[in-house]
Structure formats: structure tokens, C-alpha cells
PAMARLO-178080 format. One line per field, with one value per residue: z, x, y of N, C-alpha, C in turn; residue in three letters; chain. Coordinates in steps of 0.2 Angstrom, whole numbers, plus 5000, padded with zeros to 4 digits. Each point is the difference from the previous one (the first is absolute). Last residue first. Layout:
BEGIN
n.Z Z,...
n.X X,...
n.Y Y,...
ca.Z Z,...
ca.X X,...
ca.Y Y,...
c.Z Z,...
c.X X,...
c.Y Y,...
resn ALA,...
chain A,...
***
This chain:
BEGIN
n.Z 4837,5005,4992,4999,5006,5002,4979,4989,4999,5016,5013,5015,5010,5013,5017,5022,5009,4990,4977,4990,4998,4982,4979,4997,4993,4977,4986,4999,4987,4976,4993,4998,4979,4980,4998,4992,4977,4984,4978,4975,4991,5006,4993,4998,5019,5007,4989,5009,5019,4997,4993,5016,5013,4990,5000,5024,5014,5001,4981,4996,5012,4994,4980,5001,5006,4983,4985,5012,5010,5002,5001,5019,5019,4998,5002,5022,5017,5003,5013,5024,5016,5008,4986,4988,5011,5002,4981,4997,5012,4992,4982,5005,5000,4992,4984,5007,5000,4988,5011,5020,5023,5012,5006,4986,4995,5015,5000,4984,5006,5014,4990,4989,5006,4988,4980,5001,5011,4988,4988,5012,5005,4983,4997,5014,4995,4983,5005,5023,5026,5017,5000,5010,5023,5007,4998,5017,5020,4999,5003,5023,5022,5025,5027,5019,5023,5014,5007,5010,5001,4993,4989,4982,4997,5018,5002,4987,5008,5016,4992,4992,5016,5008,4987,5001,5018,4999,4978,4977,4981,4977,4975,4977,4982,5002,4995,4977,4993,5003,4985,4980,5001,4998,4979,4988,5012,5011,5000,4998,5020,5013,4994,5008,5022,5006,4996,5014,5028,5022,5010,4987,4994,5016,5003,4984,5001,5014,4991,4987,5011,5001,4988,4985,5011,5000,4982,4995,5010,4991,4981,5001,5019,5024,5013,5005,5020,5019,5006,5010,5024,5014,5001,4984,4989,5008,5022,5024,5015,5004,5015,5023,5009,5004,5019,5020,5006,5008,5023,5022,5014,5018,5004,4998,4980,4984,5002,4990,4978,4992,5001,4985,4977,5002,5009,5019,5014,5016,5022,5019,5005,5013,5009,5007,4983,4981,4976,4987,5009,4997,4980,4998,5007,4985,4983,5008,5002,4978,4987,4983,4988,4988,4995,5013,5010,4987,4997,5017,5003,4987,5009,5018,4994,4990,5014,5022,5025,5025,5010,4999,5018,5017,4996,5002,5021,5008,4990,4995,4993,4977,4979,4991,4989,4978,4985,4993,4983,4978,4988,4990,4987,4996,4996,5014,5016,4997,5002,4998,4991,4989,4998
n.X 4816,4994,4999,4991,4992,4976,4990,5015,5021,5015,5023,5024,5023,5026,5016,4993,5001,4987,5001,5019,5000,4988,5010,5014,4991,4995,5017,5004,4986,5006,5016,4992,4987,5012,5008,4986,4995,5022,5014,5015,5017,5019,5008,4987,4998,5018,5001,4986,5008,5015,4992,4992,5015,5007,4985,4989,4978,4976,4988,4999,4984,4977,4994,4995,4978,4984,4999,4997,5012,5018,5024,5008,5010,5023,5017,5006,5015,5022,5006,4990,4986,4995,4998,4980,4981,4995,4991,4977,4987,4998,4984,4976,4983,4985,5006,5006,4987,5005,5009,4984,4981,4974,4976,4981,4992,4986,4976,4987,4994,4982,4980,4992,4998,5000,5012,5021,5018,5014,5018,5020,5017,5016,5017,5020,5017,5015,5017,5014,5001,4997,4981,4979,4998,4991,4977,4987,4997,4983,4978,4993,5006,5010,5011,5014,5012,5021,5012,5007,5016,5013,5007,4992,4982,4983,4991,4981,4978,4994,4995,4979,4984,4999,4989,4976,4990,4999,4989,5000,4991,4989,4994,4994,5016,5014,4992,5002,5020,5003,4991,5013,5017,4993,4998,5021,5020,5023,5019,5000,4997,5019,5012,4992,5003,5020,5003,4989,5004,4988,4978,4981,4999,4992,4976,4990,4999,4985,4978,4996,5008,5019,5017,5015,5019,5022,5014,5008,5020,5022,5009,5009,5019,5007,5003,4982,4987,5006,4992,4980,4999,5016,5022,5020,5012,4995,4997,5005,4995,4977,4989,5002,4985,4977,4997,4997,4979,4984,5003,5004,5013,5019,5026,5015,5000,5014,5022,5006,5004,5021,5018,5000,5008,5024,5027,5020,5024,5024,5015,5008,4991,4992,4992,4989,4991,4995,4999,5018,5013,4994,5006,5020,5002,4993,5016,5016,4994,4990,4981,4984,4977,4980,4975,4979,4996,4988,4977,4988,4997,4983,4978,4992,4990,4978,4981,5001,5010,5005,5003,5023,5017,5001,5011,5023,5009,5002,5016,5025,5019,5012,4988,4994,5015,5003,4986,5002,5017,4995,4988,5012,5022,5027,5024,5018,5010,5012,5002,4983,4999,4992,4998
n.Y 5252,4972,4971,4972,4977,4990,4991,4978,4986,4991,5007,5004,5013,5004,5001,4988,4976,4983,5000,4989,4977,4991,4998,4983,4980,4998,4993,4975,4987,4998,4985,4977,4995,4995,4979,4984,4998,4999,5010,5008,5018,5016,5021,5019,5013,5014,5021,5017,5013,5017,5021,5014,5014,5019,5019,5004,4996,4998,4993,4975,4987,4999,4987,4977,4995,5000,4982,4977,4979,4981,5004,5013,4988,4992,5016,5008,4991,5005,5019,5003,5018,5023,5020,5002,5008,5023,5012,4999,5014,5024,5005,4989,4978,4983,4983,4977,4979,4979,4982,4991,4996,4997,5004,4997,4978,4989,5004,4987,4979,4998,4999,4981,4973,4979,5002,5012,4989,4986,5010,5006,4985,4994,5015,5000,4985,5006,5016,4998,5008,5018,5016,4992,5003,5020,5002,4991,5014,5017,4996,4997,5017,5003,4999,4985,4987,4986,4976,4974,4977,4975,4976,4985,4983,5002,5021,5007,4999,5017,5023,5004,5005,5021,5017,5002,5012,5024,5012,5015,5018,4997,4987,4991,4996,4980,4979,4994,4990,4976,4985,4997,4984,4977,4991,4997,4988,5008,5014,5023,5012,5005,5019,5021,5006,5009,5022,5015,4996,4991,4996,4993,4976,4984,4998,4987,4976,4990,4998,4981,4976,4981,4988,5012,5011,4991,5000,5021,5008,4993,5009,5022,5005,5011,5019,5015,4994,5011,5021,5000,4995,5014,5007,4988,4977,4975,4985,4998,5018,5002,4984,5004,5015,4992,4987,5010,5008,4984,4992,5018,5015,4999,4998,4981,4990,5008,4993,4980,4999,5005,4985,4983,5005,5011,5012,5004,5010,4999,5005,5013,5026,5025,5028,5023,5019,5016,4997,4993,4983,4977,4990,4989,4979,4982,4993,4986,4977,4988,4986,4983,4996,5011,4998,5000,5022,5016,4999,5009,5025,5009,4996,5013,5022,5000,4996,5017,5006,4998,4979,4992,5003,4984,4979,4999,4996,4977,4985,5010,5015,4999,5001,5020,5012,4993,5009,5022,5004,4995,5016,5017,4992,4991,4999,5009,4985,4978,4977,4976,4974,4976,4973
ca.Z 5001,4998,5005,4997,5000,5007,5001,5001,4994,4998,5001,4994,5001,4994,4995,4999,5003,5007,5003,5000,5006,5006,5000,5001,5006,5003,4999,5004,5006,5001,5000,5006,5007,4999,5002,5007,5004,5003,5008,5003,4996,5003,5001,4993,4999,5003,4997,4994,5002,5001,4995,4997,5004,4999,4993,4995,5000,5006,5000,4995,5003,5006,4999,4997,5006,5004,4997,4995,5002,4998,4994,4995,5002,4999,4993,4996,5000,4997,4993,4997,4996,5006,5004,4994,4999,5007,5000,4995,5004,5006,4999,4997,5005,5004,4996,5002,5004,4995,4997,4995,4996,4997,5006,5001,4995,5001,5005,4998,4995,5004,5003,4996,5004,5007,4998,4996,5005,5003,4995,4999,5006,5001,4994,5002,5006,4997,4996,4992,4996,5000,4997,4992,4999,5001,4995,4994,5001,5000,4993,4997,4994,4993,4996,4996,4995,5001,4999,4997,5005,5000,5006,4999,4994,5001,5005,4998,4994,5002,5004,4995,4997,5005,4999,4994,5001,5004,5007,5002,5005,5004,5007,5005,4997,5002,5007,5001,4997,5005,5005,4999,5000,5006,5003,4997,4995,5002,4999,4993,4996,5003,4997,4993,4999,5002,4995,4993,4994,4997,5006,5002,4994,5000,5005,4998,4995,5004,5004,4996,4997,5005,5004,4997,4999,5007,5001,4996,5004,5007,4999,4999,4992,4997,4999,4995,4994,5000,4997,4993,4996,5000,5008,5000,5001,4994,4994,4997,5000,4996,4993,4997,5000,4994,4993,5000,4998,4993,4995,4997,4995,5001,5000,5006,5003,4998,5003,5008,5001,4999,5005,5006,5001,4995,4998,4994,4999,4994,4996,4998,4999,4995,5000,5004,5005,5007,5003,4996,5002,5007,5000,4997,5006,5006,4997,4999,5006,5005,5000,5005,5001,5002,4994,4998,5005,5000,4994,5000,5004,4997,4993,5002,5004,4994,4996,4995,4993,4998,5002,4994,4993,5002,5000,4992,4997,5003,4998,5004,5006,5007,5001,5003,5006,5005,5001,5004,5007,5003,5004,5005,4998,5003,4994,4994,5003,4998,5004,4999,5006,4999,5000
ca.X 5006,4998,5003,5002,5007,5002,4998,4992,4998,4995,4993,4996,4993,4996,5005,4997,5005,4999,4993,5001,5003,4995,4996,5004,5002,4994,4999,5004,4998,4995,5003,5004,4996,4997,5006,5001,4995,4995,5001,4993,4997,4997,5005,5001,4994,5000,5005,4998,4996,5004,5002,4994,4998,5006,5001,5004,5008,5002,4999,5005,5006,5001,5002,5006,5004,4998,5005,4996,4996,4993,5000,4998,4994,4995,4999,4995,4993,5001,5000,5006,5000,5000,5006,5006,5000,5003,5008,5003,4999,5004,5007,5002,5005,4996,4997,5005,4998,4997,5005,5003,5005,5006,5005,5002,5005,5006,5004,5002,5005,5006,5000,5003,4999,4995,4994,4995,4995,4996,4994,4996,4994,4995,4995,4995,4997,4996,4995,5002,4999,5006,5006,5001,5002,5007,5003,5000,5005,5007,5001,5001,4996,5002,4993,5001,4995,4995,5003,4996,4995,5001,5002,5007,5004,5002,5005,5006,5001,5001,5007,5004,4999,5003,5008,5003,4999,5005,4999,5001,5005,5000,5002,4995,4996,5003,4998,4992,5000,5003,4996,4995,5003,5002,4993,4996,4996,4994,5002,5001,4994,4996,5003,5000,4994,5000,5004,4996,5001,5008,5005,4998,5003,5007,5003,4999,5006,5006,4999,5002,4993,4997,4998,4994,4992,4996,4998,4995,4994,4999,4997,4994,5000,4999,5007,5004,4997,5003,5006,4999,4997,4994,4999,4995,5003,5003,4996,5002,5007,5002,5000,5003,5008,5000,5000,5008,5004,4999,5003,4994,4997,4992,4996,5002,4997,4993,4998,4999,4992,4995,5001,4998,4993,4997,4992,4998,4992,4996,4997,5006,4998,5005,4999,5006,4997,5002,4993,4997,5003,4996,4993,4999,5002,4995,4994,5003,5000,5007,5003,5004,5005,5006,5006,5000,5003,5008,5002,5001,5005,5006,5001,5001,5007,5005,5002,4994,5001,4998,4993,4996,5000,4997,4993,4998,5001,4996,4992,4996,4997,5005,5002,4994,4999,5006,4999,4994,5003,5004,4995,4995,4994,4993,4995,4998,4994,5002,5005,5001,5000,5004,4996
ca.Y 5005,5006,5006,5007,5002,5003,5007,5003,5003,4995,5000,4996,5000,5001,5002,5008,5005,4998,5002,5008,5002,5000,5007,5006,4999,5002,5007,5003,5000,5006,5006,5001,5000,5007,5004,4998,5003,4995,4998,4998,4995,4994,4995,4997,4997,4994,4995,4997,4995,4994,4997,4997,4995,4996,4997,5004,4997,5002,5008,5005,4999,5005,5008,5001,4999,5006,5006,5003,5005,4998,4996,5003,5004,4996,4997,5005,4998,4993,5002,4997,4993,4995,5001,4999,4992,4997,5001,4996,4994,4999,5000,5005,5004,5005,5005,5005,5005,5005,5002,4997,5004,4996,5001,5008,5002,4998,5004,5007,4999,4999,5007,5005,5006,4999,4995,5003,5004,4996,4997,5006,5001,4995,5001,5006,4998,4995,5003,4999,4995,4996,5004,4999,4993,5000,5004,4995,4994,5003,5001,4994,5000,5001,5001,5007,5000,5005,5008,5005,5003,5006,5002,5005,4999,4993,5000,5001,4996,4993,4999,5000,4993,4995,5000,4997,4993,4998,4999,4993,4999,5006,5000,5001,5006,5006,5001,5001,5008,5004,5000,5004,5006,5001,5002,5006,4998,4996,4993,4998,4999,4994,4994,4999,4997,4993,4996,4999,5006,4999,5003,5007,5005,5000,5004,5006,5001,5000,5005,5006,5004,5004,4995,4998,5005,5000,4994,4998,5003,4997,4993,5001,4999,4994,4996,5003,4997,4993,5001,5001,4995,4999,5002,5005,5007,5005,5000,4995,4999,5006,4999,4995,5003,5005,4996,4998,5005,5002,4996,4995,5003,4999,5007,5003,4996,5002,5006,4998,4997,5006,5005,4998,5000,4995,5002,4996,4999,5001,4994,4996,4994,4997,4992,4997,4995,5004,5001,5005,5007,5004,5001,5008,5005,5001,5004,5007,5004,5000,5006,5001,4996,5003,4999,4994,4996,5002,4998,4991,4996,5002,4996,4994,5000,5002,4994,4998,5001,5007,5001,4997,5005,5007,5000,5001,5007,5003,5000,4994,5001,5000,4992,4997,5004,4999,4992,4998,5003,4995,4993,5003,5005,4998,4997,5004,5004,5006,5001,5006,5004,5006,5006
c.Z 5000,5002,4997,5005,4995,5001,5008,5001,5000,4993,4995,5000,4994,5002,4993,4995,4999,5003,5007,5002,5000,5006,5006,5001,5003,5008,5004,5000,5006,5008,5001,5001,5007,5006,5000,5003,5006,5004,5003,5008,5004,4996,5004,5001,4993,4999,5004,4996,4994,5003,5002,4994,4996,5005,5000,4994,4996,5002,5007,5001,4995,5003,5007,4999,4998,5006,5004,4998,4995,5002,4999,4993,4994,5002,4999,4994,4996,5000,4996,4993,4998,4997,5005,5005,4996,5000,5007,5001,4995,5003,5005,4999,4996,5005,5005,4995,5002,5005,4995,4997,4995,4998,4998,5006,5001,4994,5001,5005,4998,4996,5003,5003,4997,5003,5007,4998,4996,5005,5004,4995,4999,5005,5001,4995,5002,5006,4998,4995,4993,4997,5001,4997,4992,4999,5001,4994,4994,5001,4998,4992,4996,4996,4993,4996,4996,4993,5001,4998,4996,5006,5000,5007,5000,4993,5000,5004,4998,4996,5002,5002,4995,4998,5006,4999,4994,5001,5004,5008,5004,5005,5003,5008,5006,4998,5002,5008,5002,4999,5006,5006,4999,5001,5007,5004,4998,4993,5003,5001,4993,4996,5003,4997,4993,4999,5002,4995,4994,4994,4997,5006,5001,4994,5000,5007,4999,4995,5003,5004,4996,4997,5005,5003,4997,4999,5006,5001,4996,5003,5005,4998,4998,4992,4998,4998,4994,4994,4999,4997,4992,4996,5000,5007,4999,5002,4994,4993,4995,4999,4995,4994,4998,4999,4994,4994,4999,4997,4992,4994,4997,4995,5001,5001,5008,5004,4999,5002,5007,5001,4999,5006,5006,5000,4995,4999,4994,5001,4993,4995,4999,4999,4995,5000,5002,5006,5007,5003,4996,5001,5007,5000,4997,5005,5005,4997,4999,5006,5005,5000,5007,5000,5003,4994,4997,5006,5001,4993,5000,5004,4997,4995,5003,5004,4995,4996,4996,4992,4998,5001,4995,4995,5003,5001,4993,4998,5003,4998,5004,5007,5007,5002,5003,5006,5004,5003,5005,5006,5002,5003,5006,4998,5003,4996,4994,5003,4999,5004,4997,5007,5000
c.X 4996,5005,4997,5002,5003,5008,5002,4999,4992,4999,4996,4994,4997,4992,4996,5005,4998,5006,4999,4993,5002,5006,4995,4995,5004,5001,4994,5000,5004,4997,4995,5004,5004,4996,4997,5005,5001,4994,4994,5002,4993,4997,4997,5004,5000,4994,5000,5004,4996,4995,5004,5003,4994,4998,5005,5001,5003,5008,5003,5000,5006,5007,5000,5002,5008,5005,4999,5005,4997,4994,4992,4998,4996,4993,4996,4999,4996,4992,4999,5000,5007,5001,5001,5006,5007,5000,5002,5008,5004,5001,5005,5008,5002,5005,4997,4999,5004,4998,4997,5007,5004,5005,5007,5005,5001,5005,5007,5003,5002,5005,5007,5002,5003,4999,4996,4994,4995,4996,4994,4995,4996,4995,4995,4994,4994,4995,4995,4993,5003,5000,5007,5005,5000,5003,5008,5003,5001,5005,5007,5001,5000,4993,5002,4994,5000,4995,4993,5002,4997,4995,5000,5002,5007,5004,5003,5005,5007,5001,5001,5007,5005,5000,5003,5008,5003,5000,5006,4998,5000,5006,5000,5001,4995,4996,5004,5000,4993,5000,5003,4995,4995,5002,5001,4993,4996,4996,4994,5002,5001,4995,4996,5002,4999,4993,5000,5004,4996,5001,5007,5006,4998,5003,5007,5003,4998,5006,5008,4999,5002,4993,4995,4997,4996,4994,4997,4996,4993,4993,4998,4997,4992,4999,4999,5006,5004,4997,5003,5007,5001,4997,4992,4997,4993,5002,5005,4997,5002,5008,5002,4999,5005,5007,5000,5000,5007,5004,4998,5003,4994,4995,4992,4995,5000,4996,4994,4999,5000,4993,4995,5000,4997,4992,4998,4993,4998,4993,4997,4999,5006,4997,5006,5000,5007,4998,5002,4993,4996,5005,4999,4994,5001,5002,4995,4996,5002,4999,5006,5003,5004,5006,5007,5005,5001,5003,5008,5002,5001,5006,5007,5003,5003,5007,5005,5002,4993,5002,4998,4992,4995,5001,4996,4993,4997,4999,4996,4993,4996,4996,5004,5003,4995,4998,5006,4997,4994,5002,5005,4996,4997,4995,4994,4996,4998,4994,5001,5005,5000,4999,5004
c.Y 5007,5006,5007,5005,5006,5002,5003,5007,5002,5003,4995,5001,4995,4998,5002,5004,5007,5005,5000,5003,5007,5002,4999,5006,5006,4999,5004,5008,5003,4999,5006,5007,5001,5001,5007,5006,5000,5004,4996,4997,4998,4996,4994,4994,4996,4996,4994,4995,4996,4995,4993,4995,4996,4993,4995,4997,5005,4998,5003,5007,5004,4999,5004,5007,5001,4999,5006,5006,5004,5006,4997,4997,5003,5002,4995,4997,5004,4998,4994,5001,4998,4992,4994,4999,4999,4991,4998,5001,4994,4993,5000,5001,5006,5003,5006,5007,5006,5006,5007,5005,4997,5005,4998,5001,5008,5003,4999,5004,5006,5001,4999,5007,5006,5005,5000,4997,5004,5004,4997,4997,5007,5001,4994,5000,5005,4997,4995,5003,5000,4992,4996,5003,5000,4993,5000,5004,4995,4993,5003,5000,4992,5000,5002,5000,5008,5000,5004,5007,5006,5004,5007,5003,5004,4998,4993,4998,4999,4994,4993,4999,4999,4993,4996,5000,4995,4992,4996,5001,4993,5000,5007,5001,5002,5007,5006,5002,5003,5008,5004,5001,5006,5009,5000,5001,5005,4998,4996,4993,4997,4999,4994,4994,5000,4998,4993,4996,4998,5006,4999,5003,5007,5005,5001,5005,5008,5003,5000,5007,5006,5003,5003,4994,4996,5003,4999,4993,4998,5003,4996,4992,5000,5001,4992,4998,5002,4996,4993,5002,5002,4994,4998,5001,5004,5007,5004,5000,4995,5000,5005,4998,4995,5002,5005,4995,4998,5006,5002,4996,4996,5004,4999,5006,5003,4998,5003,5008,5000,4997,5005,5005,4998,5000,4993,5002,4998,5000,5003,4994,4996,4992,4998,4993,4997,4994,5003,5002,5005,5006,5004,5001,5007,5005,5001,5004,5007,5004,5000,5007,5001,4995,5003,4998,4993,4995,5001,4998,4993,4998,5001,4995,4994,5001,5001,4994,4999,5001,5007,5002,4999,5005,5006,5000,5001,5008,5003,5000,4994,5002,5001,4993,4996,5002,4998,4994,4999,5002,4996,4994,5002,5006,4998,4999,5004,5004,5009,5004,5007,5004,5006
resn TYR,ILE,MET,GLU,ASP,GLU,ALA,GLY,GLY,SER,SER,ILE,VAL,ILE,GLU,GLY,ARG,ALA,GLU,LEU,ASP,LYS,ALA,VAL,GLY,VAL,VAL,TYR,GLN,GLN,ALA,GLU,GLU,VAL,ASP,LYS,LEU,ARG,VAL,PRO,GLY,MET,ALA,ALA,MET,ASP,GLU,LYS,LEU,ILE,LYS,ALA,ALA,ARG,GLU,SER,MET,ASN,SER,PHE,PHE,LEU,GLU,LYS,VAL,THR,GLU,THR,ALA,GLY,LYS,LEU,ALA,PRO,PRO,LEU,LYS,ASP,LYS,ASP,VAL,ALA,ARG,ILE,LEU,THR,GLN,ILE,GLY,SER,ALA,ASN,LEU,ASN,VAL,LEU,ASP,GLU,PHE,THR,PHE,MET,LEU,SER,ARG,ILE,LYS,GLU,ALA,ALA,ASP,PRO,VAL,THR,LYS,GLU,LEU,GLN,ASP,MET,PHE,ARG,SER,GLU,VAL,THR,ARG,GLU,MET,ASN,ASN,PHE,ILE,GLU,ALA,ILE,MET,GLU,HIS,SER,ASP,ARG,ARG,HIS,THR,ARG,ALA,LEU,ASN,THR,MET,PHE,GLU,THR,ARG,LEU,THR,LYS,GLU,VAL,GLU,GLU,LEU,ILE,GLU,LYS,GLN,VAL,THR,GLU,MET,ARG,LEU,MET,ARG,HIS,ILE,VAL,GLU,LEU,ALA,PHE,ASN,ASP,PRO,LEU,LEU,GLY,LEU,VAL,ARG,ALA,ALA,HIS,GLU,THR,SER,VAL,LYS,SER,LEU,VAL,VAL,ALA,VAL,THR,GLN,PRO,TYR,GLU,LYS,GLN,LEU,PHE,ALA,ALA,LEU,THR,GLU,GLU,SER,VAL,ASN,GLY,LEU,LYS,GLU,TRP,MET,THR,ARG,GLY,ALA,PRO,GLY,ARG,ILE,GLU,GLU,MET,ILE,SER,ASP,ILE,ARG,SER,SER,GLY,LEU,GLY,ALA,LYS,MET,LEU,LEU,ARG,GLN,THR,THR,ASN,HIS,SER,GLY,VAL,LEU,ALA,ASN,THR,SER,THR,MET,GLN,GLU,ALA,PHE,ASP,VAL,PHE,LEU,ARG,GLU,VAL,VAL,ASN,PRO,SER,ILE,LYS,GLY,LEU,THR,SER,MET,THR,GLN,SER,ILE,GLU,LEU,ILE,GLU,SER,ASP,ASP,MET,HIS,GLU,PHE,ILE,LYS,SER,THR,GLN,GLU,GLU,GLY,LEU,SER,LEU,LEU,LEU,ILE,ALA,ALA,LYS,GLU,PRO,GLY,SER,LEU,THR,ARG,TYR,ASP,GLU,ARG,VAL,ARG,MET
chain A,A,A,A,A,A,A,A,A,A,A,A,A,A,A,A,A,A,A,A,A,A,A,A,A,A,A,A,A,A,A,A,A,A,A,A,A,A,A,A,A,A,A,A,A,A,A,A,A,A,A,A,A,A,A,A,A,A,A,A,A,A,A,A,A,A,A,A,A,A,A,A,A,A,A,A,A,A,A,A,A,A,A,A,A,A,A,A,A,A,A,A,A,A,A,A,A,A,A,A,A,A,A,A,A,A,A,A,A,A,A,A,A,A,A,A,A,A,A,A,A,A,A,A,A,A,A,A,A,A,A,A,A,A,A,A,A,A,A,A,A,A,A,A,A,A,A,A,A,A,A,A,A,A,A,A,A,A,A,A,A,A,A,A,A,A,A,A,A,A,A,A,A,A,A,A,A,A,A,A,A,A,A,A,A,A,A,A,A,A,A,A,A,A,A,A,A,A,A,A,A,A,A,A,A,A,A,A,A,A,A,A,A,A,A,A,A,A,A,A,A,A,A,A,A,A,A,A,A,A,A,A,A,A,A,A,A,A,A,A,A,A,A,A,A,A,A,A,A,A,A,A,A,A,A,A,A,A,A,A,A,A,A,A,A,A,A,A,A,A,A,A,A,A,A,A,A,A,A,A,A,A,A,A,A,A,A,A,A,A,A,A,A,A,A,A,A,A,A,A,A,A,A,A,A,A,A,A,A,A,A,A,A,A,A,A,A,A,A,A,A,A,A,A,A,A,A,A,A,A,A,A,A,A,A,A,A,A,A
***
């Protein structure tokens, strides 16, 4: 087992964990009683991965905390040590189990972050055995990118049923989330995260934005047949590469400066003439000429490569909008400017 010898490499949580370990179970349990779950979780995670700590490091830590203490024995932080301290703190078996499962589980602080680290194939294989309502809850909580990939791997009929449930879903009741958590915990050893109220149509639109065009079109075609009103609202909320025509000159120039220049040629290769001209007209004559030459030199480009490049540019535009650097309008009357 590696021995930690360099005090300078210790992080803040590691220093706190070493100090608590050195105080012993009784004192540490009293301190834990005054911490919230997130603080206990962070310290507990750190304790369980400390390994062996040099006595010199411990002594240096005490000096830094202005404590007149020394240690003649090395400290060893492990899962068992951490669990014993939590039990001594009298936190209750369910709370201790939750914290320990969080420590031992996949990377991520919350259940939904952890699910984001589970491959879409694994998650899709698990979810297709669950009720559509359960799957709808799970996909509404994970990132839209991950949800898009998982949804694309589910059987079409099942995936459409899940989408219908998501469209009808309001704020998820706490009891339902806890039941879903209980189901997922046995598979992924995770704990419950905070709930967020989101518009179901907006959520589906964002998920569809992250799908491959062919998969998204397949689902949209079905939705237009079954729930045309919802499909129309989803389509109005979706942001595509062609929607960049609604950027003003300043916005498109900011976007051009921000994107990877290697992504522009394939992205514009499959764009409409209106979008192409928007980019060309907001570049210097020399830069536009070089871009056109690069596009011509590419020859035929796979549709998949064009869509990936366009999705990248759209992603950059969304990031810029989130930071307030550009404004993406819908082109509707409500976005007209009054001078």
C-alpha cells in the first residue's frame, strides 16, 4: 500500500478526513452530527480512499491546525473504517447505506450523474424491462444527450410510448422518484438527486436536438400522426443549424470566432444557400474565399459527418447564448426589435 509522505499534495477534503480519523470514533461521530449529508458524503468518500498516511504528514497537519497533538501510528482510511464511524454517529442504517452506496457506486455525486456514466447500451438494456412511466422519469432526469442515445436504442414502439409518457408528465411526485430510486439503486448503487421541473415539450425538443437526424425524423413522423399538436410544439422548440439565420451580424461573427475552423467546411457543405451566405457575408473577403476553397476541396461528404459538424456548431451557439454573448431569436414577431 502506498504511503502518503508529501503534505503539500493533500487536498482540503483529505486534510479534513485525516484530522477526523485521528480524532477517533467518538469525537468524529459528534462532529458528523453537525454536518449535512453532502458534507458527510464528501468526507466519507475521501476517507475511504486515503490509504496509508505517514505520521509526519499527520503531525504537520496538527501543527497547521494549531493543535498540540502528534501521532505515532499511520492512519488507514478504508470503507470499513468509514462505515464504522458513520454507525457510531448514529445516522441510521438507511442513511448510512445511502452514503456507503454513494461511495462505492459509479462516479458522480448524484443518482442522475451516476446514470450519465453508465453506457447507453447498458442503461437501455435495463430500462426496456421497466414500465414506460419509470423509463420516462429516468430519461427526464439524465442529460438530454444521454437520454437521446438511450431512446434511440429502445424498440420503436416502446420508445414512442415513453415519449408519450414524458409529454404528459408533470412535476414528478416525491414518492414516485423514491420508488424509481429504489429500483435503480439495486442495479447501480446510487442515491436520490434533486428534482427539477421542466416543460415536457421543451425537454423532448432538446432530446431530439441531440439525436441523429434519421432517428429524430423517425420519431417526429410518428408523433405527427399520433399527437400532431404536441409534435408541432416540439418542432417549434427545436433549434437546428438552419435556425442560425436568426442571428444578427454581431452574433454570427461571435459564433465564427468561437467555433473550431475545421468544423465549418463540413457544416456548411450541407447547409442552405441562405445559411452559407450568412456566414460568408460576415467574414473577411479573404477568410470567406479560403472557406469556400476548403469546402470545394472536400468533395463529397457523408451525411453523418455533416450532421455531426452542424450539431457541434449549434452546441457552440447554445453555449454562447447561455453565457449571454449572443441572442438566438425564433424569428417570430415577439423577437422584433423596436428602434
